[in-house]
Phi, psi and omega in degrees: 000324179295317178297320178299313182297317180298325187256005175079020178266054184270359182272006178221158179289164178300323179294316178297319179298314179298316179299321179299315180297314180299318180300326181286324191236356176274080189295330180265005175052040178263002178080007178228149177248123171278164177301320180297315178299317181298309181298312180298318181296317179292320180294328183274341184248106184300319180295320179291322177299318179295318180299314180294318180298315178298323183296329182260001177274106183260015183299320179293322178296318179297322178298318179296317180296316181295325182274000178075000000 
C-alpha cells in the first residue's frame, strides 16, 4: 500500500496492484517471483522500473524531515 501511495496507484486495491506486478514479471506463471524474474522484469518494463525507483527515492522525505 505504501508503494501504491508513493506512486499514485490509489485507484486499485493492494491485491490488484500486486496481481498487476506479477502479471508483468512472473514469466513462468508459477505465482512466485525468483530474484532473477524480478530483476529481469523490472529491467524490461520502463514503467515498473520508474515505479521501483520512485519507491526507493527518499529525497522528498528527507526534505520534509530537514524542514521540520
